C-alpha positions as CSV (number, residue, x, y, z in Angstrom):
1,P,126.1,-41.1,-73.8
2,V,128.5,-38.8,-72.1
3,G,132.3,-39.2,-72.2
4,R,134.6,-40.9,-74.6
5,P,133.3,-44.0,-76.4
6,V,134.4,-47.5,-75.2
7,N,137.0,-48.9,-77.5
8,R,137.8,-52.5,-76.7
9,P,139.3,-55.4,-78.8
10,S,137.0,-58.4,-79.4
11,K,139.9,-60.8,-79.0
12,V,143.3,-60.8,-77.2
13,T,146.1,-63.1,-78.3
14,A,149.0,-63.5,-75.9
15,D,151.9,-65.8,-74.8
16,G,151.4,-68.5,-72.2
17,M,153.2,-66.4,-69.6
18,Y,150.0,-64.3,-69.5
19,D,147.9,-67.4,-68.7
20,T,146.6,-66.3,-65.3
21,A,143.1,-66.5,-63.8
22,K,143.2,-62.7,-63.2
23,I,143.8,-61.8,-66.8
24,R,141.2,-64.3,-68.1
25,K,138.6,-63.0,-65.6
26,Y,139.4,-59.4,-66.5
27,N,138.8,-60.2,-70.2
28,R,135.7,-62.3,-69.6
29,R,134.0,-59.5,-67.6
30,R,134.6,-57.1,-70.5
31,G,133.4,-59.5,-73.2
32,I,136.9,-60.0,-74.7
33,K,137.9,-63.5,-75.9
34,S,141.3,-64.6,-74.6
35,N,143.4,-66.6,-77.0
36,I,146.1,-67.6,-74.6
37,P,147.6,-71.1,-74.4
38,V,147.7,-72.9,-71.1
39,N,150.9,-72.5,-69.2
40,K,151.2,-75.6,-67.0
41,R,153.8,-73.9,-64.8
42,N,151.3,-71.2,-63.8
43,R,148.9,-73.9,-62.4
44,K,149.2,-75.2,-58.8
45,K,146.3,-77.6,-59.3
46,K,145.0,-79.3,-62.3
47,K,142.1,-77.3,-63.8
48,I,138.7,-78.9,-63.5
49,G,136.2,-78.4,-66.3
50,R,136.4,-77.8,-70.0
51,P,139.8,-77.4,-71.5
52,I,140.7,-73.9,-72.7
53,K,140.6,-73.7,-76.5
54,V,143.3,-71.8,-78.4
55,D,142.9,-70.7,-82.0
56,Q,146.2,-71.9,-83.4
57,E,146.0,-69.9,-86.7
58,E,145.5,-66.6,-84.7
59,Y,148.4,-67.6,-82.4
60,K,150.7,-68.1,-85.4
61,K,149.9,-64.6,-86.6
62,Q,150.8,-63.2,-83.2
63,S,154.2,-64.9,-83.3
64,I,154.9,-63.4,-86.8
65,V,154.2,-60.0,-85.4
66,E,156.4,-60.6,-82.3
67,R,159.3,-61.7,-84.5
68,F,159.0,-58.6,-86.7
69,F,159.1,-56.3,-83.6
70,S,162.0,-58.2,-82.2
71,W,163.9,-57.7,-85.4
72,I,162.9,-54.0,-85.5
73,E,164.1,-53.5,-81.9
74,S,167.5,-55.1,-82.8
75,C,168.1,-52.3,-85.3
76,K,170.2,-49.7,-83.6
77,K,168.6,-46.6,-85.2
78,V,165.0,-47.7,-84.5
79,F,164.5,-46.5,-81.0
80,P,161.6,-44.1,-80.1
81,R,163.8,-42.0,-77.9
82,H,166.0,-40.9,-80.9
83,E,163.0,-39.6,-82.9
84,I,161.1,-36.6,-81.7
85,K,158.1,-36.8,-84.0
86,E,155.9,-39.8,-84.6
87,K,156.1,-39.4,-88.4
88,S,159.8,-39.5,-88.4
89,Y,159.8,-42.6,-86.1
90,L,157.3,-44.4,-88.4
91,G,159.5,-43.4,-91.4
92,V,162.6,-45.1,-89.8
93,V,160.5,-48.2,-89.0
94,M,159.3,-48.4,-92.6
95,V,162.8,-48.0,-94.0
96,A,164.1,-50.7,-91.6
97,A,161.2,-53.0,-92.7
98,I,162.0,-52.4,-96.4
99,I,165.7,-53.2,-95.8
100,R,164.6,-56.4,-94.0
101,L,162.3,-57.4,-96.8
102,N,165.0,-56.8,-99.3
103,E,167.4,-59.1,-97.3
104,V,164.8,-61.8,-97.0
105,L,163.5,-61.8,-100.6
106,G,166.9,-61.3,-102.0
């Protein structure tokens, strides 16, 4: 084998807005399982065939991660453009996460 190794996820979890035939086909060709709920607004015709299965437990985990990043982005200091080095950015993110946990846990 020549070149860099192929590094692909085994499963992709995304919001319903990413429910397109193009994305599902791309993932299927590469052997990646799509955990994307059906968005009825993206469909012009009713889908014929088996219904798409969504792992609800995995989808709930994804929404927890999205809420965390949404909160992190709302902090004024936590913007990548302010920090030059990756380590200092990760440090600021960790401090913000600790502050958030302290607020939540009391």
